[in-house]
VEXZAVEX-356970 format. One record per residue (C-alpha): residue number from 0; residue in three letters; x negated, y negated, z negated. Coordinates in Angstrom, 3 decimals. Example, Ala and Ser with C-alpha at 12.3 -4.5 7.8 and 13.67 -1.06 7.14 Angstrom:
2
R_0_ALA_-12.300_4.500_-7.800
R_1_SER_-13.670_1.060_-7.140
% end
This chain:
422
R_0_UNK_29.402_-96.095_66.271
R_1_UNK_31.632_-99.101_66.938
R_2_UNK_29.340_-101.370_64.881
R_3_UNK_26.351_-100.192_66.921
R_4_UNK_28.107_-100.974_70.205
R_5_UNK_29.073_-104.462_69.015
R_6_UNK_25.539_-105.167_67.824
R_7_UNK_24.096_-103.992_71.135
R_8_UNK_26.510_-106.221_73.072
R_9_UNK_25.519_-109.364_71.141
R_10_UNK_21.813_-108.583_71.467
R_11_UNK_22.138_-108.219_75.247
R_12_UNK_24.219_-111.405_75.422
R_13_UNK_21.606_-113.311_73.399
R_14_UNK_18.842_-112.081_75.670
R_15_UNK_20.729_-113.186_78.760
R_16_UNK_21.398_-116.594_77.177
R_17_UNK_17.711_-116.982_76.324
R_18_UNK_16.747_-116.053_79.877
R_19_UNK_19.152_-118.585_81.376
R_20_UNK_17.959_-121.302_78.942
R_21_UNK_14.329_-120.647_79.890
R_22_UNK_15.119_-120.928_83.574
R_23_UNK_16.973_-124.183_83.048
R_24_UNK_14.115_-125.648_80.989
R_25_UNK_11.562_-124.818_83.675
R_26_UNK_13.729_-126.280_86.411
R_27_UNK_16.855_-128.115_85.156
R_28_UNK_18.149_-128.329_88.727
R_29_UNK_20.083_-131.051_90.459
R_30_UNK_23.865_-131.225_90.907
R_31_UNK_25.654_-133.732_93.132
R_32_UNK_29.411_-134.106_92.965
R_33_UNK_31.128_-136.355_95.523
R_34_UNK_34.773_-137.120_94.840
R_35_UNK_36.818_-139.850_96.608
R_36_UNK_33.790_-141.813_97.692
R_37_UNK_32.074_-141.629_94.347
R_38_UNK_28.882_-139.677_93.750
R_39_UNK_28.116_-138.040_90.443
R_40_UNK_24.698_-136.589_89.809
R_41_UNK_23.443_-134.569_86.877
R_42_UNK_21.324_-131.547_86.053
R_43_UNK_22.442_-127.929_86.186
R_44_UNK_21.782_-127.541_82.471
R_45_UNK_24.273_-130.272_81.657
R_46_UNK_26.877_-128.688_83.941
R_47_UNK_26.447_-125.335_82.231
R_48_UNK_26.738_-126.843_78.765
R_49_UNK_29.764_-128.950_79.713
R_50_UNK_31.429_-125.942_81.333
R_51_UNK_30.826_-123.796_78.273
R_52_UNK_32.221_-126.554_76.069
R_53_UNK_35.334_-126.876_78.237
R_54_UNK_35.925_-123.114_78.176
R_55_UNK_35.481_-123.049_74.397
R_56_UNK_37.945_-125.909_74.006
R_57_UNK_40.492_-124.165_76.225
R_58_UNK_40.061_-120.926_74.230
R_59_UNK_40.569_-122.767_70.950
R_60_UNK_43.632_-124.532_72.360
R_61_UNK_45.076_-121.166_73.489
R_62_UNK_44.488_-119.674_70.073
R_63_UNK_46.216_-122.612_68.406
R_64_UNK_49.229_-122.323_70.701
R_65_UNK_49.596_-118.537_70.390
R_66_UNK_48.705_-118.235_66.681
R_67_UNK_52.324_-118.644_65.431
R_68_UNK_53.610_-116.111_67.938
R_69_UNK_50.887_-113.591_67.115
R_70_UNK_51.382_-114.154_63.408
R_71_UNK_55.105_-113.501_63.711
R_72_UNK_54.453_-110.364_65.746
R_73_UNK_51.966_-109.075_63.196
R_74_UNK_54.438_-109.757_60.429
R_75_UNK_57.165_-107.834_62.263
R_76_UNK_54.758_-104.958_62.874
R_77_UNK_53.814_-104.828_59.192
R_78_UNK_57.498_-104.906_58.226
R_79_UNK_58.367_-102.129_60.684
R_80_UNK_55.489_-99.973_59.507
R_81_UNK_56.429_-100.595_55.890
R_82_UNK_59.978_-99.410_56.611
R_83_UNK_58.597_-96.400_58.453
R_84_UNK_56.390_-95.433_55.500
R_85_UNK_59.232_-96.009_53.035
R_86_UNK_61.549_-93.886_55.152
R_87_UNK_59.026_-91.047_55.426
R_88_UNK_58.405_-91.140_51.698
R_89_UNK_62.147_-91.127_50.955
R_90_UNK_62.595_-88.204_53.358
R_91_UNK_59.879_-86.169_51.657
R_92_UNK_61.464_-86.870_48.254
R_93_UNK_64.931_-85.886_49.451
R_94_UNK_66.547_-89.338_49.414
R_95_UNK_68.234_-88.626_52.722
R_96_UNK_70.514_-91.651_52.994
R_97_UNK_67.824_-94.161_52.113
R_98_UNK_65.406_-92.396_54.439
R_99_UNK_67.912_-92.558_57.287
R_100_UNK_68.452_-96.312_56.788
R_101_UNK_64.752_-97.175_56.611
R_102_UNK_63.874_-94.988_59.562
R_103_UNK_66.739_-96.453_61.588
R_104_UNK_65.396_-99.950_60.990
R_105_UNK_61.867_-98.870_61.904
R_106_UNK_62.971_-97.094_65.074
R_107_UNK_64.896_-100.154_66.280
R_108_UNK_61.868_-102.412_65.960
R_109_UNK_60.304_-103.054_69.410
R_110_UNK_56.908_-104.008_68.002
R_111_UNK_55.932_-100.403_67.112
R_112_UNK_57.205_-98.771_70.272
R_113_UNK_53.867_-99.030_72.056
R_114_UNK_51.801_-96.946_69.603
R_115_UNK_54.058_-93.896_69.116
R_116_UNK_55.337_-94.954_65.711
R_117_UNK_58.865_-95.447_67.048
R_118_UNK_58.913_-91.853_68.314
R_119_UNK_57.848_-90.649_64.872
R_120_UNK_60.602_-92.752_63.313
R_121_UNK_63.231_-91.263_65.663
R_122_UNK_62.121_-87.699_64.812
R_123_UNK_62.186_-88.261_61.068
R_124_UNK_65.469_-90.179_61.278
R_125_UNK_67.059_-87.320_63.236
R_126_UNK_66.053_-84.860_60.515
R_127_UNK_67.392_-87.185_57.834
R_128_UNK_70.662_-87.367_59.764
R_129_UNK_70.803_-83.552_59.795
R_130_UNK_70.406_-83.530_56.034
R_131_UNK_73.245_-86.012_55.556
R_132_UNK_75.470_-84.386_58.194
R_133_UNK_75.696_-87.630_60.207
R_134_UNK_76.192_-86.252_63.724
R_135_UNK_76.620_-89.662_65.368
R_136_UNK_73.295_-90.889_64.013
R_137_UNK_71.652_-87.617_65.014
R_138_UNK_72.868_-87.920_68.613
R_139_UNK_71.680_-91.523_68.797
R_140_UNK_68.156_-90.564_67.831
R_141_UNK_68.172_-87.524_70.125
R_142_UNK_69.109_-89.758_73.048
R_143_UNK_66.167_-92.000_72.197
R_144_UNK_63.903_-88.958_72.738
R_145_UNK_65.073_-88.218_76.289
R_146_UNK_61.545_-88.765_77.526
R_147_UNK_60.189_-86.132_75.132
R_148_UNK_62.040_-82.912_76.070
R_149_UNK_60.019_-80.597_73.786
R_150_UNK_60.622_-82.700_70.682
R_151_UNK_64.271_-83.165_71.576
R_152_UNK_64.734_-79.404_72.051
R_153_UNK_63.100_-78.659_68.686
R_154_UNK_65.400_-81.105_66.893
R_155_UNK_68.487_-79.755_68.682
R_156_UNK_67.488_-76.215_67.690
R_157_UNK_66.991_-77.243_64.061
R_158_UNK_70.443_-78.850_63.994
R_159_UNK_72.077_-75.838_65.658
R_160_UNK_70.444_-73.340_63.313
R_161_UNK_71.476_-75.453_60.357
R_162_UNK_75.086_-75.092_61.540
R_163_UNK_74.724_-71.372_62.216
R_164_UNK_74.840_-71.791_66.016
R_165_UNK_72.001_-69.514_67.060
R_166_UNK_73.079_-69.333_70.717
R_167_UNK_73.068_-73.131_71.040
R_168_UNK_69.600_-73.229_69.513
R_169_UNK_68.344_-70.709_72.075
R_170_UNK_69.870_-72.683_74.958
R_171_UNK_68.116_-75.843_73.789
R_172_UNK_64.755_-74.112_73.372
R_173_UNK_64.990_-72.246_76.699
R_174_UNK_65.418_-75.429_78.756
R_175_UNK_62.711_-75.479_81.474
R_176_UNK_61.832_-79.109_80.695
R_177_UNK_61.026_-78.178_77.094
R_178_UNK_58.357_-75.637_78.074
R_179_UNK_55.815_-74.855_76.802
R_180_UNK_57.225_-74.867_73.302
R_181_UNK_55.049_-76.114_70.436
R_182_UNK_54.290_-73.688_67.589
R_183_UNK_57.245_-74.963_65.551
R_184_UNK_59.483_-74.410_68.581
R_185_UNK_58.293_-70.788_68.808
R_186_UNK_59.066_-70.285_65.120
R_187_UNK_62.556_-71.719_65.651
R_188_UNK_63.126_-69.485_68.658
R_189_UNK_62.356_-66.276_66.774
R_190_UNK_64.603_-67.455_63.941
R_191_UNK_67.386_-68.010_66.462
R_192_UNK_66.825_-64.588_68.049
R_193_UNK_66.935_-62.991_64.612
R_194_UNK_70.152_-64.830_63.733
R_195_UNK_71.678_-63.885_67.086
R_196_UNK_71.125_-60.190_66.406
R_197_UNK_68.307_-59.726_68.953
R_198_UNK_65.454_-58.425_66.779
R_199_UNK_63.810_-56.565_69.672
R_200_UNK_63.180_-59.879_71.494
R_201_UNK_62.023_-61.524_68.273
R_202_UNK_59.603_-58.642_67.747
R_203_UNK_58.225_-59.212_71.253
R_204_UNK_57.251_-62.785_70.328
R_205_UNK_55.017_-61.774_67.431
R_206_UNK_51.897_-61.980_69.595
R_207_UNK_52.634_-65.583_70.594
R_208_UNK_53.419_-66.502_66.992
R_209_UNK_50.107_-65.088_65.799
R_210_UNK_48.034_-66.729_68.532
R_211_UNK_49.648_-70.119_67.895
R_212_UNK_49.491_-69.739_64.083
R_213_UNK_53.156_-70.728_64.025
R_214_UNK_53.756_-68.945_60.700
R_215_UNK_51.536_-67.718_57.858
R_216_UNK_50.048_-64.262_58.384
R_217_UNK_51.842_-62.800_55.365
R_218_UNK_55.177_-64.110_56.646
R_219_UNK_54.491_-62.642_60.092
R_220_UNK_53.701_-59.239_58.562
R_221_UNK_56.982_-59.312_56.641
R_222_UNK_58.958_-60.346_59.724
R_223_UNK_57.234_-57.716_61.857
R_224_UNK_58.360_-54.959_59.515
R_225_UNK_61.919_-56.305_59.329
R_226_UNK_62.360_-56.925_63.047
R_227_UNK_60.789_-53.635_64.027
R_228_UNK_63.060_-51.778_61.623
R_229_UNK_66.163_-53.575_62.921
R_230_UNK_65.170_-52.982_66.536
R_231_UNK_64.851_-49.255_65.828
R_232_UNK_68.139_-49.148_63.922
R_233_UNK_69.934_-50.762_66.881
R_234_UNK_68.583_-48.324_69.469
R_235_UNK_71.586_-46.977_71.358
R_236_UNK_70.126_-43.633_72.399
R_237_UNK_67.122_-41.410_71.897
R_238_UNK_65.291_-42.722_74.984
R_239_UNK_65.570_-46.324_73.839
R_240_UNK_64.482_-45.307_70.356
R_241_UNK_61.453_-43.474_71.725
R_242_UNK_60.472_-46.388_73.988
R_243_UNK_60.633_-48.906_71.150
R_244_UNK_58.733_-46.599_68.829
R_245_UNK_55.943_-45.949_71.335
R_246_UNK_55.652_-49.658_72.154
R_247_UNK_54.772_-50.488_68.560
R_248_UNK_51.132_-50.700_67.483
R_249_UNK_49.677_-47.791_65.553
R_250_UNK_49.552_-49.794_62.330
R_251_UNK_53.291_-50.536_62.553
R_252_UNK_54.049_-46.838_62.966
R_253_UNK_52.484_-46.241_59.559
R_254_UNK_54.505_-48.954_57.808
R_255_UNK_56.914_-47.250_55.358
R_256_UNK_59.864_-49.538_56.170
R_257_UNK_59.445_-49.049_59.938
R_258_UNK_58.947_-45.290_59.612
R_259_UNK_62.048_-45.036_57.417
R_260_UNK_64.160_-46.960_59.949
R_261_UNK_62.923_-44.747_62.797
R_262_UNK_63.513_-41.536_60.850
R_263_UNK_67.049_-42.554_59.825
R_264_UNK_68.001_-43.531_63.381
R_265_UNK_66.475_-40.352_64.817
R_266_UNK_68.464_-38.328_62.287
R_267_UNK_71.662_-40.151_63.279
R_268_UNK_70.939_-39.226_66.911
R_269_UNK_70.393_-35.550_65.882
R_270_UNK_66.712_-35.785_66.847
R_271_UNK_65.468_-33.633_63.987
R_272_UNK_61.846_-33.137_65.032
R_273_UNK_61.280_-36.872_65.470
R_274_UNK_63.000_-37.722_62.199
R_275_UNK_61.041_-35.356_60.004
R_276_UNK_57.812_-35.521_62.007
R_277_UNK_57.488_-39.293_61.690
R_278_UNK_57.825_-39.113_57.908
R_279_UNK_55.393_-36.195_57.681
R_280_UNK_52.715_-38.005_59.727
R_281_UNK_53.129_-41.196_57.698
R_282_UNK_52.844_-39.339_54.395
R_283_UNK_49.792_-37.436_55.608
R_284_UNK_48.162_-40.746_56.541
R_285_UNK_49.072_-42.570_53.315
R_286_UNK_51.301_-41.641_50.417
R_287_UNK_54.473_-43.661_49.810
R_288_UNK_57.118_-42.871_47.207
R_289_UNK_60.037_-44.247_49.246
R_290_UNK_59.160_-42.056_52.243
R_291_UNK_58.704_-39.020_50.022
R_292_UNK_62.172_-39.537_48.599
R_293_UNK_63.628_-40.145_52.086
R_294_UNK_62.175_-36.847_53.289
R_295_UNK_64.674_-35.001_51.121
R_296_UNK_67.604_-37.270_52.050
R_297_UNK_67.400_-36.999_55.829
R_298_UNK_70.673_-35.480_57.094
R_299_UNK_68.949_-32.924_59.332
R_300_UNK_68.151_-29.224_59.165
R_301_UNK_64.738_-27.541_58.994
R_302_UNK_65.310_-27.052_55.269
R_303_UNK_62.912_-24.157_54.799
R_304_UNK_60.109_-25.876_56.722
R_305_UNK_60.668_-29.128_54.832
R_306_UNK_60.519_-27.237_51.524
R_307_UNK_57.208_-25.722_52.578
R_308_UNK_55.746_-29.148_53.485
R_309_UNK_57.000_-30.634_50.229
R_310_UNK_55.298_-27.799_48.341
R_311_UNK_52.015_-28.564_50.099
R_312_UNK_52.251_-32.238_49.140
R_313_UNK_53.140_-31.286_45.565
R_314_UNK_49.690_-29.761_45.095
R_315_UNK_48.135_-33.181_45.809
R_316_UNK_50.865_-35.317_44.189
R_317_UNK_52.342_-33.228_41.372
R_318_UNK_53.631_-36.253_39.439
R_319_UNK_55.330_-38.041_42.344
R_320_UNK_58.944_-38.815_41.376
R_321_UNK_59.901_-39.356_45.029
R_322_UNK_58.544_-35.962_46.046
R_323_UNK_60.176_-34.230_43.072
R_324_UNK_63.508_-35.774_44.082
R_325_UNK_62.979_-34.588_47.651
R_326_UNK_62.279_-31.069_46.412
R_327_UNK_65.396_-31.162_44.230
R_328_UNK_67.569_-32.237_47.173
R_329_UNK_66.129_-29.653_49.529
R_330_UNK_66.553_-26.881_46.965
R_331_UNK_70.159_-27.928_46.350
R_332_UNK_70.823_-28.037_50.106
R_333_UNK_69.733_-24.376_50.285
R_334_UNK_71.886_-23.411_47.314
R_335_UNK_68.880_-22.970_45.026
R_336_UNK_70.485_-24.822_42.142
R_337_UNK_68.065_-23.627_39.370
R_338_UNK_65.088_-25.012_41.320
R_339_UNK_67.036_-28.196_42.048
R_340_UNK_67.728_-28.527_38.310
R_341_UNK_64.055_-28.100_37.412
R_342_UNK_62.815_-30.573_40.034
R_343_UNK_65.409_-33.160_38.989
R_344_UNK_64.347_-32.773_35.352
R_345_UNK_60.702_-33.219_36.372
R_346_UNK_61.573_-36.310_38.416
R_347_UNK_63.281_-37.794_35.356
R_348_UNK_60.201_-37.123_33.250
R_349_UNK_58.048_-39.009_35.766
R_350_UNK_60.231_-42.106_36.089
R_351_UNK_62.741_-41.049_38.729
R_352_UNK_65.366_-43.353_37.224
R_353_UNK_68.976_-43.469_38.379
R_354_UNK_68.355_-41.330_41.478
R_355_UNK_66.918_-38.554_39.358
R_356_UNK_69.913_-38.698_36.995
R_357_UNK_72.285_-38.512_39.956
R_358_UNK_70.423_-35.565_41.418
R_359_UNK_70.468_-33.838_38.034
R_360_UNK_74.216_-34.427_37.921
R_361_UNK_74.571_-32.695_41.299
R_362_UNK_72.524_-29.728_40.063
R_363_UNK_74.508_-29.470_36.821
R_364_UNK_77.801_-29.667_38.720
R_365_UNK_76.652_-27.005_41.146
R_366_UNK_75.747_-24.813_38.179
R_367_UNK_79.241_-25.303_36.758
R_368_UNK_78.069_-27.294_33.708
R_369_UNK_80.670_-30.016_34.021
R_370_UNK_79.919_-31.680_30.701
R_371_UNK_76.232_-32.069_31.573
R_372_UNK_77.143_-33.296_35.041
R_373_UNK_79.440_-36.013_33.695
R_374_UNK_76.762_-37.262_31.309
R_375_UNK_74.144_-37.223_34.056
R_376_UNK_76.369_-39.203_36.444
R_377_UNK_77.131_-41.700_33.695
R_378_UNK_73.436_-42.033_32.954
R_379_UNK_72.764_-42.683_36.648
R_380_UNK_75.099_-45.700_36.555
R_381_UNK_73.663_-46.937_33.272
R_382_UNK_70.063_-46.559_34.477
R_383_UNK_70.885_-48.483_37.668
R_384_UNK_72.205_-51.333_35.498
R_385_UNK_69.228_-51.220_33.163
R_386_UNK_71.334_-49.968_30.235
R_387_UNK_70.362_-47.245_27.699
R_388_UNK_71.162_-43.676_28.732
R_389_UNK_72.644_-40.811_26.724
R_390_UNK_70.866_-37.563_25.910
R_391_UNK_72.098_-34.321_27.446
R_392_UNK_73.393_-31.595_25.082
R_393_UNK_70.910_-28.906_24.142
R_394_UNK_72.202_-25.870_26.052
R_395_UNK_70.258_-22.682_26.796
R_396_UNK_67.912_-23.107_29.760
R_397_UNK_69.142_-22.117_33.178
R_398_UNK_67.825_-18.759_34.288
R_399_UNK_66.717_-18.472_37.921
R_400_UNK_68.850_-15.388_38.393
R_401_UNK_72.084_-16.847_37.038
R_402_UNK_74.762_-17.099_39.713
R_403_UNK_76.337_-20.444_40.497
R_404_UNK_80.077_-20.527_39.751
R_405_UNK_80.738_-22.131_43.128
R_406_UNK_79.256_-21.164_46.495
R_407_UNK_76.773_-23.734_47.710
R_408_UNK_78.577_-23.983_51.061
R_409_UNK_81.573_-25.544_49.341
R_410_UNK_79.411_-28.424_48.177
R_411_UNK_77.841_-29.343_51.516
R_412_UNK_78.781_-32.000_54.022
R_413_UNK_78.855_-31.722_57.797
R_414_UNK_75.062_-31.992_58.029
R_415_UNK_74.490_-29.070_55.662
R_416_UNK_73.478_-31.341_52.809
R_417_UNK_75.076_-31.254_49.332
R_418_UNK_77.859_-33.647_48.568
R_419_UNK_78.793_-35.024_45.188
R_420_UNK_81.607_-33.101_43.502
R_421_UNK_84.849_-34.974_43.131
% end
């Protein structure tokens, strides 16, 4: 496009020159110049040619005079740009000290200040100073960015977060002059909110982060689950918990990590229906082993109803180790130690791991089989460490009608759930 414009300009200029030359050839004109009593006469064509020659000579003279100055300026610009490129390359490769020196030299050069390169050098030099811990150099480059409040705020927030000063980072990013924040500034702000223990506010910024593409979608999904879970865990009362839960999108209320956080907090607040109901709805919508296992661990009542729901799920998921563990815990909580023993054994057979061994230990202890219980507890520790486990002794099977040596009430905690024997 630029070549076309230049070509068009010279064509038009040639046409105008040809037109003027034709006019002068048809009528060369007459020019009289009277100066201090002397008369000078000539044609207009000669005047035009002499004038053009004089202008060309003056232009050539100007070029000759300014050529050394322009050459020196171009040399300085090339040197400054070379230092800038070297500094950026050193920064990317992790040579922080060399990067800081080269970028310092580039930023101090006045010949690149007019095209934005100096600003880029100050930004990169400030980050190199953060990496080397040179606070004086960092402040010098931040002061050079006084006219760019957004960039200055982003760099101040990066430095503050690097030092673990989340509140200082938020103050820098919340300055009115720094608004609106660029996408990287939004990402820094949610990091600062997360570090400051304000996950509910960080969760509220997810929409802005997604619209600005400030973080990858997979990272945003992971952060959404974490922040939502933390916001629910920090709810001070049932009303706050309910408000935060209802404010979440429907997809988030099916996320296993978020549902688990809500159910645990609701159980802590003695909100039994909400605790168990949220897990039941999530499992009905999509099966998840962690939620199935949590269903039996919730420190709430409704034991008989929960056993009935677990039995319904067992018809669809008979080999679920999480559900088998939940059934074992619920049976043990009701003092049904033979059923707890059978479910724990089944969970072990389907990959229940250390949790299944621990639950089997509880059932064996509740049945008064201390030797089996000790081996089961030991196996739970070994399985958690990835070590080989020991086989249980071959004793006669437990009969459903056999009485437990100890009343189940003696093995329950304040929530009515079993506790591990001493």
